[in-house]
C-alpha positions in Angstrom: 9.3 16.5 -3.6 8.0 14.3 -6.5 4.6 14.9 -7.9 1.9 12.8 -6.3 -0.4 10.7 -8.4 -3.6 12.5 -9.4 -7.0 11.2 -8.4 -7.8 10.1 -12.0 -4.7 7.9 -12.1 -5.6 6.5 -8.7 -9.1 5.7 -9.9 -7.8 4.1 -13.1 -5.5 1.9 -11.0 -8.3 0.9 -8.7 -10.6 0.0 -11.6 -7.8 -2.1 -13.1 -7.0 -3.9 -9.8 -10.7 -4.6 -8.9 -11.4 -5.9 -12.3 -8.5 -8.4 -12.0 -8.9 -9.1 -8.2 -12.6 -9.0 -7.2 -11.6 -9.7 -3.6 -10.1 -6.2 -3.2 -12.4 -4.1 -1.0 -10.1 -1.2 -0.2 -7.1 0.6 -1.6 -4.8 3.4 -0.6 -2.0 5.5 -2.0 0.2 6.4 0.9 3.0 9.0 0.9 6.5 7.9 1.7 6.1 9.7 5.0 3.1 7.5 5.9 0.1 9.8 5.1 -2.9 8.8 3.0 -2.9 10.5 -0.4 -6.0 8.9 -2.0 -8.2 6.2 -0.6 -11.1 3.9 -1.7 -13.2 1.7 0.4 -12.2 3.0 3.9 -12.9 6.1 5.9 -10.2 8.8 6.1 -9.7 8.0 9.8 -9.2 4.4 9.1 -6.9 5.2 6.1 -4.7 7.4 8.5 -4.4 4.4 10.9 -3.6 2.0 8.2 -1.1 4.4 6.6 0.8 4.9 9.8 1.0 1.2 10.6 2.1 0.2 7.2 4.7 2.9 7.0 6.2 1.5 10.1 6.0 -2.0 8.7 7.7 -1.0 5.5 10.5 0.8 7.3 11.2 -2.2 9.5 10.9 -4.6 6.5 13.4 -2.6 4.5 15.8 -2.7 7.5 15.5 -6.4 7.8 16.1 -6.9 4.1 19.2 -4.8 4.1 20.6 -6.7 7.1 19.8 -10.1 5.6 20.7 -9.4 2.0 22.8 -6.4 1.3 21.9 -4.4 -1.8 18.4 -5.9 -2.0 15.4 -3.6 -2.6 11.9 -4.2 -1.3 9.4 -4.6 -4.1 6.3 -6.1 -2.6 4.9 -7.3 0.7 1.9 -9.7 0.9 0.4 -10.5 4.3 -2.3 -13.3 4.5 -4.7 -13.7 7.4 -7.6 -15.9 8.1 -9.9 -13.0 7.1 -8.1 -11.8 4.0 -4.9 -10.0 3.2 -2.8 -6.9 2.6 -0.7 -6.3 -0.4 1.8 -3.5 -0.3 3.7 -2.2 -3.4 6.1 0.6 -2.4 7.2 2.9 -5.2 9.5 5.9 -5.1 6.7 8.5 -5.0 4.0 6.6 -3.1 3.0 3.2 -1.6 0.1 1.3 -3.1 -1.9 -0.8 -0.6 -4.8 -3.1 -1.3 -6.9 -4.9 1.3 -8.6 -8.1 0.4 -11.3 -10.3 1.8 -11.6 -14.1 1.6 
């Protein structure tokens, strides 16, 4: 299993993201299996719920992409709602998720 990002790296990424995108109110590192590794801005219980839901979404999205365009790799998902949005950046070792407000 690949090494998981350390807390210091996660915190540096969060600082970088929030300085560029002030609407970000929460962020998570999720394992490829769908478990929260590090979180900021949400409780652990909520992070577990979000992680499970997004893991399922990513799996289904990858399936759709493979069916629609063979050989294509998922790089980023952005979901916009009337209350904010969710940005998902899957990597090999982890999935970075940010939650934004309006």
